[in-house]
N, C-alpha and C positions, 0 to 999 in steps of 0.2 A: 140382526142387531149388529152395530157396527161399533168397534172396539180402535182406541188406537192404545199403542206399548212403546212408551219413551222408555229407551233403553239407556239406562244410566247406572248399569252396574260396575263399570270400570273403574279403576283409580289413577287413569292418566299419566301412567310412569312417564312417558316422553315428552310431558311438558317441562320436567326439571325445575328444582329451585324451589318447590313447593311441596308440602304435605298435605295439601287441601286437593281432591279429585278436580280436573279441568271444568266439570260442569257446574261447581259451585263456586267458581272464580269469578269475579265481577268484571260486567260487559256493560260499560254506561255507568248506569246507577242502580243495578240490580244483577244476581246470579245469570249466568250463560242458561242455564236448565229452568230458569223462570220465564225469560223470551222465548225458549222452545213450546215449551206449556202451552203459553198465552195462544200459539197460532192453533192449536187444536181445541182450546176453549173457546174460542170464538165461534167454531163450527160446531152447529147444532145438531149436526149429523150423528154425532157420538155418543152412544149408548155411557159408556164407561172409558175414562182417560187411566191409564194404567200406568204408573210411575215407578219404574223398578232401581232401586238403590243399592249403592254396597251394604251390607248388614250395618256397618259401624256408623252410616251415614243415614239410615232408616229415620229415626226422630230429627235428627236436623233437616231432614226434606220434607217431613210431616210440619216442622214449624215452619218454614219458610212459606210452604204453600197456604197454612194459614194465614201467615203474615201478607202475602200479594194478593190472593183469593179470596180470603175469610173463610166461612162454613162452604164448602163445595162438595156436594154430596157425588159428583161427576167424576170426582179425582179420588184415586185408590192408590196408596202408597204400599209398595212390595219388596221385599228381598231380593234382590237380584241373583243371580249365580257365579260360580268361580269362572265361566266364560260366556261368552257370548251367547252361544246357544244354549247354555244350561238358564241364562236369562230370560230368555225367550221361551223356554219349556216351562219356567216358574208362571209367566204369563198366559199359557194356553193354560195350564193344568189349574188355574185360578179361577179363568174364565168359564171352564168345562165344570167345575166343581160348585159353581156359585150361579150359573145364569142358564136358563133354558135357550141353546143356541141350535140352528137348523144348519142343513148342508150351505146355505147362500149365506152364514153369517160371516163377517169380514174382521180381518186384523190389520191394521196399519202401523207397520211398527218404524220407528225413527231414533235415530241419534240424538242422545238429548245435548249433544255439543254442535248441532246442526240448527243454530237459532233463526237462520234467515230463510226456512223453507218458505213457500208462499202457499196462500188458498188455492191458487190454480193447481199448483203440483199435487196439494192433499186431495183436492175433489177428483184429478185427474186418476189418483190411484184408486181412490174408491171405486170409480166407473170401472176402470181397468180391472180388479179383483174381482168385482161383481161379475164382469162379462167374461173374463178368460181366466180367474182361479188364482192368478199369481202375476205379479208385475215388479217391477225393479226402475227406479229413476236413474237415468243416466245422462250424461251429456257427451257429445262426440270428442275424442280424443283429440288433442291440439299437437301436443309435443309427438314426434317419432316415438314408437315402441322398439325399445332394444332387448331382445331377450338374451342372458347368458345363463346356461345351465351352472357353470362352475363357479361364477362371480368374479371371473377373471378374463373368459375371451368372449365374445360376442357367439352366441349360437344361431342367431336368426333377427331379421328385422323385419318383421310382418308389413302387410299394407296396413295403413293406418287408418284407412276409409272403413274396415271392417272391425273397428276398436272404439269402445265406450267406455268413460270413467264411470264407476258405479257411485252412485248417491246414495241417499235416503229419503223418503219413505221404500221400505220393500212392505209389499201388501199380498195379503193371502184371502183365500177362503179358510177357515179356522179347521175346519172338519179334514180337509184334504191335507192341509199342511201337518196336521196331528198324526194322520194317516203315516204319511211319508216319514216323518222322525222317527216313530214306532218301527218302522221297517230296514231302519239305517243299519248296517253292520258296525262293529264297534271300530274296523279301519276305515268306513266311510267318514264315520263321525270325528275323528281325528283329524281329517284333512277338511274339515269343513271351515270356512273364514265367515259367510253368511247365510241365511236362510235360502237365499234365492237357488244359492249351489245345491241344496237338498233337492229342488224341483229339476235341474239340471242334470244330476246323479241319476234320477229315476226316471229321466227320457221325457219328464213332463214340459212343456211349453210354458216360456215367463215372456210375459208382453214387455215391451220398452214403454215406458213414459219420460216424458222429455224433461230434464230437471234445468237446472239454471245455474252458471257460474258462479253466481253469487251464494247459491245453497252449499257454503264452505263447511268443512268440518274442524273444528278447534282442536289440533293436535299439537302443535308446537308454540314456544311462545310469539314466534312471528303471526301465527293463526291468529293470536288473541288481539295483537295489535292493529291486523287487515280487518279485523272484525270489528273494531273500533271506529275505524276509517267508514267502515259501510255502514254501521249504525248512526254516524253523524251523518252522512251524506243521506241516508233514509229519512233520518228526523227533518232535516233540512228542508227535503222536496215536500 
């Protein structure tokens, strides 16, 4: 089985000036999260699409999905967790409790605020997860990377050719991901920023999937302006 998990559990504190989580802000003529879900709904390979929302927005999310997709049994809205990893764990637990999965079953996890993910990226994630067990969507770093341990003085300037900027989707064989999550110590859990790091911490390979520079994450007000520009150009094409 193949599942998508749209991670929409955050409240978007960096967007500023709004009490509405960024995934529910309007992009073009509909909410950001709807643009994102659409990219997965049109892919027939997904058995179920899980949308993990902040608890206080679960009913709102369900209403939006009903408005834009009608009665769609393939989309399931769940409560997200306090952290990104808690949200991911909620999706895995739901899958394991409700479906008969095997060691080849795959989960494609994606930020709800990356509405421009392409069909090619999603397909490449599914194929890489099936073949390698774990993959991360990335683009080569274009700016020089500067490291500073104390946030005051440069500690290192590594070779840029070896660095990539992480995007999503991040995709995994579900049973393997669940096994590794359960093996984490409290210290390891506290330093996690994304699911791929779980594999890296445990010495497991993570395959690279080529992303796109337009696969932006809407985090700040400027990002929403940029997203509207990209949307206009896409619709014009």
